[in-house]
Structure formats: C-alpha cells, structure tokens
C-alpha positions as a LaTeX table, in Angstrom:
\begin{tabular}{lrrr}
\hline
Residue & $x$ (\AA) & $y$ (\AA) & $z$ (\AA) \\
\hline
Met1 & 6.57 & 3.72 & $-17.42$ \\
Ser2 & 7.50 & 0.74 & $-19.58$ \\
Arg3 & 6.32 & $-2.67$ & $-18.57$ \\
Ala4 & 8.77 & $-4.09$ & $-16.07$ \\
Ser5 & 10.50 & $-7.43$ & $-15.97$ \\
Arg6 & 8.55 & $-10.20$ & $-14.31$ \\
Arg7 & 9.37 & $-11.65$ & $-10.93$ \\
Pro8 & 8.05 & $-14.74$ & $-9.07$ \\
Ile9 & 5.08 & $-13.66$ & $-6.96$ \\
Ala10 & 2.49 & $-15.47$ & $-4.91$ \\
Lys11 & $-0.52$ & $-16.74$ & $-6.84$ \\
Arg12 & $-3.86$ & $-17.30$ & $-5.16$ \\
Pro13 & $-5.41$ & $-20.62$ & $-6.22$ \\
Asn14 & $-9.11$ & $-20.53$ & $-6.95$ \\
Pro15 & $-11.44$ & $-21.48$ & $-4.09$ \\
Gly16 & $-11.72$ & $-25.22$ & $-3.81$ \\
Glu17 & $-8.52$ & $-25.89$ & $-5.75$ \\
Glu18 & $-6.03$ & $-25.66$ & $-2.89$ \\
Thr19 & $-5.25$ & $-28.56$ & $-0.60$ \\
Ala20 & $-2.72$ & $-27.83$ & 2.09 \\
Gly21 & 0.70 & $-29.26$ & 1.25 \\
Ser22 & $-0.43$ & $-30.97$ & $-1.92$ \\
Pro23 & 1.97 & $-31.01$ & $-4.91$ \\
Ser24 & $-0.67$ & $-29.33$ & $-7.10$ \\
Ala25 & $-1.06$ & $-26.52$ & $-4.60$ \\
Arg26 & 2.69 & $-25.98$ & $-4.30$ \\
Cys27 & 3.29 & $-25.94$ & $-8.05$ \\
Cys28 & 0.64 & $-23.25$ & $-8.52$ \\
Leu29 & 1.99 & $-21.01$ & $-5.74$ \\
Phe30 & 4.09 & $-18.80$ & $-8.01$ \\
Glu31 & 3.49 & $-16.78$ & $-11.13$ \\
Ser32 & 5.15 & $-13.88$ & $-12.92$ \\
Ile33 & 3.69 & $-10.41$ & $-12.55$ \\
Ser34 & 4.67 & $-6.88$ & $-13.63$ \\
Pro35 & 4.19 & $-3.61$ & $-11.70$ \\
Asp36 & 1.25 & $-2.72$ & $-13.99$ \\
Glu37 & $-0.43$ & $-6.07$ & $-13.34$ \\
Ala38 & 0.15 & $-5.78$ & $-9.59$ \\
Leu39 & $-1.52$ & $-2.37$ & $-9.50$ \\
Gln40 & $-4.44$ & $-3.60$ & $-11.61$ \\
Arg41 & $-4.91$ & $-6.54$ & $-9.24$ \\
Leu42 & $-5.16$ & $-4.15$ & $-6.30$ \\
Ile43 & $-7.59$ & $-1.84$ & $-8.10$ \\
Asp44 & $-9.74$ & $-4.76$ & $-9.28$ \\
Gly45 & $-9.86$ & $-6.09$ & $-5.73$ \\
Asn46 & $-10.87$ & $-2.71$ & $-4.38$ \\
Arg47 & $-13.66$ & $-2.41$ & $-6.94$ \\
Arg48 & $-15.03$ & $-5.79$ & $-5.82$ \\
Tyr49 & $-14.87$ & $-4.63$ & $-2.20$ \\
Ala50 & $-16.58$ & $-1.30$ & $-2.92$ \\
Ala51 & $-19.32$ & $-3.06$ & $-4.89$ \\
Asp52 & $-19.88$ & $-5.63$ & $-2.12$ \\
Ala53 & $-18.90$ & $-8.28$ & $-4.66$ \\
Ala54 & $-15.86$ & $-9.79$ & $-2.97$ \\
Pro55 & $-15.75$ & $-13.56$ & $-3.61$ \\
Lys56 & $-16.12$ & $-15.67$ & $-0.50$ \\
Gly57 & $-13.04$ & $-17.69$ & $-1.46$ \\
Val58 & $-10.80$ & $-14.69$ & $-0.69$ \\
Leu59 & $-11.74$ & $-15.07$ & 2.96 \\
Asp60 & $-11.01$ & $-18.80$ & 3.04 \\
His61 & $-8.21$ & $-18.20$ & 5.51 \\
Val62 & $-7.89$ & $-21.81$ & 6.68 \\
Ala63 & $-6.67$ & $-23.06$ & 3.32 \\
Arg64 & $-4.53$ & $-19.99$ & 2.69 \\
Arg65 & $-2.94$ & $-20.18$ & 6.13 \\
Arg66 & $-1.82$ & $-23.76$ & 5.49 \\
Leu67 & $-0.38$ & $-22.87$ & 2.10 \\
Thr68 & 1.66 & $-20.00$ & 3.48 \\
Ile69 & 3.15 & $-21.68$ & 6.56 \\
Ala70 & 6.50 & $-22.36$ & 4.92 \\
Glu71 & 6.91 & $-19.09$ & 3.03 \\
Gln72 & 5.27 & $-15.90$ & 1.84 \\
Arg73 & 5.30 & $-14.42$ & $-1.66$ \\
Pro74 & 3.38 & $-11.13$ & $-1.57$ \\
Phe75 & 2.82 & $-9.46$ & $-4.94$ \\
Ala76 & 2.74 & $-5.88$ & $-3.59$ \\
Ile77 & 3.94 & $-3.73$ & $-0.70$ \\
Val78 & 1.42 & $-1.33$ & 0.85 \\
Leu79 & 2.39 & 1.47 & 3.21 \\
Gly80 & $-0.86$ & 2.46 & 4.86 \\
Cys81 & $-2.21$ & 4.38 & 7.84 \\
Ser82 & $-2.92$ & 2.75 & 11.19 \\
Asp83 & $-6.55$ & 3.94 & 11.09 \\
Ala84 & $-8.89$ & 1.13 & 12.13 \\
Arg85 & $-11.26$ & 1.97 & 9.27 \\
Val86 & $-8.68$ & 1.11 & 6.61 \\
Pro87 & $-7.63$ & $-2.55$ & 6.99 \\
Val88 & $-5.49$ & $-2.89$ & 3.88 \\
Glu89 & $-6.19$ & $-6.49$ & 2.91 \\
Ile90 & $-9.93$ & $-5.99$ & 3.26 \\
Val91 & $-10.29$ & $-2.74$ & 1.30 \\
Leu92 & $-8.08$ & $-4.16$ & $-1.47$ \\
Asn93 & $-9.85$ & $-7.54$ & $-1.34$ \\
Gln94 & $-6.69$ & $-9.60$ & $-0.94$ \\
Ser95 & $-6.00$ & $-12.68$ & 1.14 \\
Leu96 & $-3.34$ & $-14.06$ & 3.47 \\
Gly97 & 0.11 & $-13.86$ & 1.94 \\
Asp98 & $-0.87$ & $-11.52$ & $-0.91$ \\
Leu99 & 0.39 & $-8.22$ & 0.51 \\
Phe100 & 3.40 & $-7.05$ & 2.53 \\
Val101 & 1.72 & $-4.41$ & 4.69 \\
Ile102 & 3.39 & $-1.64$ & 6.69 \\
Arg103 & 1.05 & 0.54 & 8.76 \\
Val104 & 1.91 & 3.70 & 10.67 \\
Ala105 & $-0.21$ & 6.73 & 11.59 \\
Gly106 & $-0.29$ & 9.14 & 8.66 \\
Asn107 & 1.48 & 6.62 & 6.39 \\
Ile108 & 4.69 & 8.53 & 7.08 \\
Leu109 & 8.27 & 7.55 & 6.31 \\
Asn110 & 11.19 & 6.78 & 8.58 \\
Asp111 & 14.23 & 4.52 & 8.29 \\
His112 & 12.37 & 1.54 & 9.72 \\
Val113 & 9.62 & 1.88 & 7.12 \\
Ile114 & 12.10 & 2.27 & 4.26 \\
Gly115 & 14.03 & $-0.74$ & 5.53 \\
Ser116 & 10.84 & $-2.79$ & 5.59 \\
Val117 & 10.08 & $-1.80$ & 1.99 \\
Glu118 & 13.63 & $-2.67$ & 0.96 \\
Tyr119 & 13.35 & $-6.04$ & 2.68 \\
Ala120 & 10.22 & $-6.95$ & 0.75 \\
Ile121 & 11.77 & $-5.89$ & $-2.56$ \\
Glu122 & 14.97 & $-7.82$ & $-1.94$ \\
Thr123 & 13.40 & $-10.92$ & $-0.41$ \\
Phe124 & 10.16 & $-11.34$ & $-2.38$ \\
Gly125 & 10.81 & $-9.39$ & $-5.57$ \\
Cys126 & 7.64 & $-7.31$ & $-5.07$ \\
Pro127 & 7.11 & $-5.21$ & $-8.21$ \\
Leu128 & 4.84 & $-2.58$ & $-6.64$ \\
Val129 & 4.83 & $-0.24$ & $-3.65$ \\
Met130 & 1.56 & 1.55 & $-2.91$ \\
Val131 & 1.45 & 4.44 & $-0.44$ \\
Leu132 & $-2.18$ & 4.41 & 0.69 \\
Gly133 & $-3.62$ & 7.42 & 2.45 \\
His134 & $-7.30$ & 7.92 & 3.20 \\
Ser135 & $-9.95$ & 10.60 & 3.60 \\
Asn136 & $-10.51$ & 12.10 & 7.06 \\
Cys137 & $-7.08$ & 10.98 & 8.27 \\
Gly138 & $-6.65$ & 11.81 & 11.96 \\
Ala139 & $-2.87$ & 12.13 & 11.77 \\
Val140 & $-3.10$ & 14.66 & 8.94 \\
Ala141 & $-5.93$ & 16.45 & 10.77 \\
Ala142 & $-3.62$ & 16.82 & 13.77 \\
Ala143 & $-0.94$ & 18.33 & 11.53 \\
Val144 & $-3.51$ & 20.76 & 10.11 \\
Gln145 & $-4.44$ & 21.80 & 13.65 \\
Ser146 & $-0.77$ & 22.29 & 14.42 \\
Val147 & $-0.15$ & 24.49 & 11.38 \\
Ile148 & $-3.40$ & 26.46 & 11.20 \\
Asn149 & $-4.28$ & 26.78 & 14.89 \\
Gln150 & $-0.77$ & 26.34 & 16.41 \\
Arg151 & $-2.06$ & 23.47 & 18.51 \\
Pro152 & 0.80 & 21.79 & 20.39 \\
Phe153 & 1.16 & 18.03 & 20.63 \\
Ser154 & 3.12 & 16.27 & 23.33 \\
Ser155 & 5.32 & 13.23 & 23.53 \\
Arg156 & 6.06 & 11.22 & 20.37 \\
Ile157 & 2.76 & 12.20 & 18.75 \\
Ala158 & 4.55 & 15.43 & 17.89 \\
Met159 & 7.04 & 13.45 & 15.78 \\
Ile160 & 4.21 & 12.17 & 13.58 \\
Val161 & 2.71 & 15.65 & 13.30 \\
Asp162 & 6.10 & 17.15 & 12.43 \\
Ala163 & 6.55 & 14.63 & 9.62 \\
Ile164 & 3.28 & 15.78 & 8.01 \\
Arg165 & 3.61 & 19.53 & 8.69 \\
Pro166 & 5.54 & 20.33 & 5.46 \\
Ser167 & 2.70 & 18.90 & 3.38 \\
Val168 & 0.16 & 21.00 & 5.26 \\
Glu169 & 2.24 & 24.15 & 4.82 \\
Leu170 & 2.22 & 23.65 & 1.04 \\
Val171 & $-1.59$ & 23.54 & 0.83 \\
Arg172 & $-2.67$ & 25.76 & 3.73 \\
Gln173 & $-4.39$ & 28.21 & 1.36 \\
His174 & $-6.72$ & 25.56 & $-0.10$ \\
Asp175 & $-10.44$ & 25.72 & 0.66 \\
Asp176 & $-10.35$ & 22.17 & 2.06 \\
Val177 & $-6.96$ & 22.08 & 3.73 \\
Leu178 & $-7.44$ & 18.63 & 5.24 \\
Gln179 & $-8.21$ & 16.79 & 2.03 \\
Ala180 & $-5.53$ & 18.72 & 0.12 \\
Ala181 & $-2.99$ & 17.89 & 2.84 \\
Ile182 & $-3.93$ & 14.21 & 2.75 \\
Ala183 & $-3.18$ & 14.08 & $-0.97$ \\
Gln184 & 0.00 & 16.15 & $-0.61$ \\
Asn185 & 1.27 & 13.92 & 2.19 \\
Val186 & 0.70 & 10.79 & 0.10 \\
Cys187 & 2.56 & 12.30 & $-2.83$ \\
Ala188 & 5.42 & 13.58 & $-0.65$ \\
Val189 & 5.93 & 10.10 & 0.81 \\
Thr190 & 5.64 & 8.52 & $-2.64$ \\
Ser191 & 8.26 & 10.91 & $-4.04$ \\
Ala192 & 10.62 & 10.27 & $-1.13$ \\
Leu193 & 10.30 & 6.52 & $-1.64$ \\
Gln194 & 10.98 & 6.88 & $-5.36$ \\
Arg195 & 14.28 & 8.60 & $-4.56$ \\
Ala196 & 15.31 & 6.28 & $-1.72$ \\
Gly197 & 18.48 & 4.40 & $-2.57$ \\
Pro198 & 20.06 & 2.17 & $-3.28$ \\
Ile199 & 17.55 & $-0.68$ & $-3.41$ \\
Ile200 & 14.34 & 1.17 & $-4.30$ \\
Ser201 & 15.84 & 3.62 & $-6.79$ \\
Ser202 & 17.83 & 0.86 & $-8.50$ \\
Ala203 & 14.79 & $-1.39$ & $-8.84$ \\
Arg204 & 12.83 & 1.47 & $-10.41$ \\
Glu205 & 15.63 & 2.30 & $-12.85$ \\
Glu206 & 15.79 & $-1.34$ & $-13.91$ \\
Gly207 & 12.02 & $-1.44$ & $-14.47$ \\
Arg208 & 11.49 & $-4.03$ & $-11.72$ \\
Leu209 & 9.51 & $-1.75$ & $-9.42$ \\
Ala210 & 6.86 & 0.96 & $-9.52$ \\
Val211 & 5.93 & 3.26 & $-6.63$ \\
Val212 & 2.37 & 4.61 & $-6.58$ \\
Gly213 & 0.49 & 6.98 & $-4.29$ \\
Ala214 & $-3.23$ & 6.39 & $-3.72$ \\
Arg215 & $-6.12$ & 7.47 & $-1.51$ \\
Tyr216 & $-8.92$ & 5.40 & 0.00 \\
His217 & $-12.28$ & 7.16 & 0.25 \\
Leu218 & $-14.12$ & 6.22 & 3.42 \\
Ala219 & $-17.52$ & 7.24 & 2.05 \\
Thr220 & $-17.39$ & 5.22 & $-1.17$ \\
Gly221 & $-14.91$ & 2.46 & $-0.34$ \\
Leu222 & $-12.96$ & 3.26 & $-3.52$ \\
Val223 & $-9.20$ & 3.62 & $-3.98$ \\
Ser224 & $-7.91$ & 6.13 & $-6.53$ \\
Thr225 & $-4.32$ & 6.70 & $-7.62$ \\
Leu226 & $-2.87$ & 10.17 & $-7.02$ \\
Cys227 & 0.75 & 10.17 & $-8.12$ \\
Gly228 & 3.79 & 8.06 & $-8.81$ \\
Asp229 & 5.00 & 5.78 & $-11.58$ \\
Leu230 & 1.63 & 4.36 & $-12.64$ \\
Thr231 & $-2.00$ & 5.44 & $-12.77$ \\
Ala232 & $-5.17$ & 3.39 & $-12.65$ \\
Pro233 & $-8.73$ & 4.25 & $-13.73$ \\
\hline
\end{tabular}
C-alpha cells in the first residue's frame, strides 16, 4: 500500500513538557501521521510493553486527562476483544486520548461496531484501524465447542458464537483448531471492514486509511500482524 495522505492526529507531549491548558501544550497537540506511521507507533509501543520498558510518562494520566478535556484526537482505531487480559491501551503502551477503542467479545462485527469505526474516521481522521484478536480467546473457544462438539449456547451468547462459527468451519481440520480459528476470525473481520462502505472503503481507496488484522499473544505480550493492508515486523 502506498503511503497515505496525512491527517491531523493527537500528539503526545513528552513527560514534563505538558502543562494543562497552556498555549505551548495546545499548539503541540496535533501532528500529521500516515497509516504506516500509526501502525509502527502501535507496534513500537507493544514492544516496549512486552520488554517491560514502557516509559513512566505514558501513565501520567493527570496531565493527559487535563489536555484532553476539550477534545480527543486518537491516531488509531482498535477493535479488540472484551477479554480482561487484553486492555488495549496497556498492551499497546498508549495513553489517554491516543486510541479510539471498541471492545466486544470475539472482536466481532455488527452495525454498531462499523458505525463506531466510521465515526472515528469521519470525526478524527484516524488513518488506521487495527482488528486485535488474542491467543486463548474464550469467545472463539466457545465457537469451536459449538462446531466440533455441537455444544449449544443460550440467550444472546449464541449470537456471538454464530458470528464466529464460519471462521471455525473453515479451519476445523487444523491440528490446533482454536489458534487457527482465532487467526481466521481476525482476518474475516478485517476483510469485512475493508469492504464496508461507503466511508471505510472510500478512505482506503483514497489512501487515507489502512485496515490491519493482528493477534496479541498472552504468553509473550507481543502483537503480530496477520492480514490486511499493512504488515509490521
């Protein structure tokens, strides 16, 4: 994918440089960033997190909270799972106001999720959408149980399982069905988002937006890209 046009995105001042409401803080609040740069920022943050090298300034929420009272300018949208072990801002080492986060069990798609993504693109000019699945996902595990063992699920839990079932069916012959289904589900959601129109598909065609699928590994703390418009090492 060619480097996209740049859009105004929130910039995090260095620790100690931000004073709530000060002219210097306000003038440094915005910068231009491409989809490639947004993805690299997320990957770099994750590497700091996984290496236990996250700077303390990232967690200086008092100063960041004051700077973001009036407005938010996230530089990326992340659709993640509701799993308590995968708090998106923490595993990507980002601070208040940096990410527009949507979380739902199994990082599945529905109209509300797509509308939320569209809102962030239209309102904040976010150049990147990351679909972030994770190892040992309970929602995908439930879908595997439904497909392989015909286990029934009641109430609205069944709606989540049904959304993931097609991905499980595609990989049911794999030796590790769960991990294969997790990756397939991420890529299916990523592909569906890439095709979603008119806002998302138009932004991609114009080079203003990239959609990427990735997986967080619980054991290592690392995020790796799986599919989509961009890849990261």
